[in-house]
N, C-alpha and C positions, 0 to 999 in steps of 0.2 A: 144675369141675375146674381146678386151677391149672395155668398153663403149665409146661412142663418146665423143670427147672433149667438155667440157662445158655443158654436159647434166647431170641433177641431177641424183644421184644414189640411192635416197631414194625410199620407197615403193610408189606405185601408189595409190593415194587417189581418190575415186570415185567422191567426191564433187569437187575436183580440176581438175580431168581429166588428171592429170600428176603426176610424182613423187614429193613428198614434199621436200622442201629444208631443210637443217640442222636446220635453224632457226625455221621453222614450226614444225619440229620433236621435238625440244627442248620445244617449246611452248605447244605442245600436251602432252608431258610427264609431264610438270609442272602442267598443268590443271588436268590431271589424278591423279597426286599425291595430289593436293589440294582437289579434289572431294573425294578421299579415306580418307584423314584426316578428312574432314567434316563429312563423314558418320560415322566415329569412335567416333567423339567428343560427340555426343548426348548420345549414350549408356554409354559412360564413365561418363558423367555427372549424368545420372540416377543412375548408380551403386554407384557413390560417394555420392549422396544424400541418397540412401538407407543405406549405411554404416554409414553415419553421424547420421541418425535417430536411427539406432540400438545402436550406442554409446551413444546418448543422453538418450534413454530409459533405457539403463543399468545404467547410472548415476542416473536417477530419482528413479529407483528401489533400488539402493544400498544406497543412502543417506537417513539416518533416518529423519522422519518428525513427527511432533506432532501437534494436534489441540489445545493443551493447550497454553495459553499466554506465552510469553517469560518470563523466571524466572530471574528477576533482583532484586536488593534491593537498590533503590535509596534513598538517604537521602533528603527527601522533604524539611525539615527545612533549610538545608544547601543551597539547590538550590534556595529556596525562598529568603534567605538572600543575596545570590550573585546577584539575579535578581532584588533586591529592588532598585538598583541604577537607574533603568529606569523609576521609577514612585514614586510619593509621597504617593500614595494610598497603605496602608499596604497589602502585599501579605500573605494570610493566610497559615499556616502549621498545619492542624488539628492533634490532638493527637489521634492516632488509636491504636488498640490492637497490641501487639508485634508480633503476628503471621501473621499479614497482611504485605505483601511485596509490596513496591512501585516499579512498573516496568517502570514508566515514570514520569517526572516532567519537565516542561519547561514554559518559558514566551515567547510570540511571538506577533508580530504585524500582524493582518490579513489584507487581501486585502480591507476589509471594514473599516479599520482604527481603529478597536477596539483592544485595548491591552488586551491580554488574558493570564492568569496564570492558569495552570491546572496540575493535577496529577492523576495518576491511580494506583489502588491497586489490587493485587491478593489475594483473601480471600479463604483459604483452607476450604473444607467442614469438619464438625466435625466428620463425620463417614466415612471418606475416599472417599466421592463422589467428583465429578469434582469440581475444584475450580471455584469460581465466580469472576467476575470483577466488581469493583465499582470505580467511579472517580468523580471528581468535576472540574468545570471550573469557573473561576472568570473573568467576563468581565467588564472592566473599561469603563464607559460611553457606555455601550452596547446598541444596538438597538433591536427592535423586531425580525429582521431578524437573528441576531446573536443568540438569544435565540431559535428561531425555528431550526436553524442548530444544536445546542447542544442538543436538545430534539428529534432528529431524524425526523425532518420535521413533527412533530405531534402537534395537538392542545391539550390544557389542558382538562382533563376529570373531574376535580373537584378542590376543595381547601381544605386544612387542616391546622390546627394549630399544630405545632410540635417543641419541644425544645425551646419554647418561641418565635417562629417566625411564620409568616403567609406565607404559600407556595402554589404555583400553583402545582397541581398534574397531572402527566402524567402516567396513569395506563394502560399499554398495555401488561399486563401479560397474557392475553388470546391469544396473538399471538404466533405462533411457535417460538422456540428459534432462529432459523436461520433468520427468517424474522424480529424479534424484535431487534436483534443486541445488542449493548452495552447500549441501552437506553430503555430496556423493561419496566423499571419503572424509573421515574425521578421526581425530585422536583426542583422548581425554586423560588427564592425570590430576592427582591431588597432592597438595603440599601445604602443610600447616593449616588445614581447615579451608583452604582456598582451592577451588577446582578450575582447571584450565582446559578449555576445549579449543582445538584448532580444526578448521574445516575448509573444504574447498569444493568447487563446482566441477572440476575436471580430473586432474591427475593426482595420484598419491604423492608423486615426486615433489610437486609444489607445496602440498600440505606438510610433508616431512621437512621441507626446507624452512618453512615458517616455524614448524615445531622446534627445529634446531635453534632458530633465533629466539624463540620463547624460552627454551632451556638455558641459553646463554644469558638472557636477561635475568632469569631467576638466580643464576649463579653469581651474577655481578653484585658487588657490595651495595647496600642501600645508601642512597645519597641523603 
């Protein structure tokens, strides 16, 4: 017997108490499909995240890394000459031993308005030990805050006369190397409104050697 004319032929739904219409059937199937996709999305995201982390870890393990400073050889005198156009105050270029390699040299205007010229050097150990870092910063019309920043937020521990100049000394060689950073030992002096800070990551001897070179550069006639 054929179904009565006009009577829905879909399955009987308890909530409705009658057979569902084709529109209701389509809506129910669409909702079931959406719920299924939503249930699959979260696990897929989790697996994608896991695979991404594995790939990132593989890259980290494969790429070689070193705790040594980047080995460059910047021509400090050349950079100083190029930067001289921004100020009338002479930018020094200390004469350092040939085995010292400058890995940075730049002039920049800080947020505090101080014009700073700085350079850093990698100094190889004489017996194959780890290289040391030494550097200097020249702050034109510098303020105490600038000097504090360049000396690692530390206060002077004393004063010394060295290479014909009077220096504030910052001796923090008793600190562990990681805590001391690049200013484990530092010296600062002022001349004609310009402050010079010399600092290093290891030994006072290397810092004083660079301080002597800075003092010689200051005594040299301006070019």
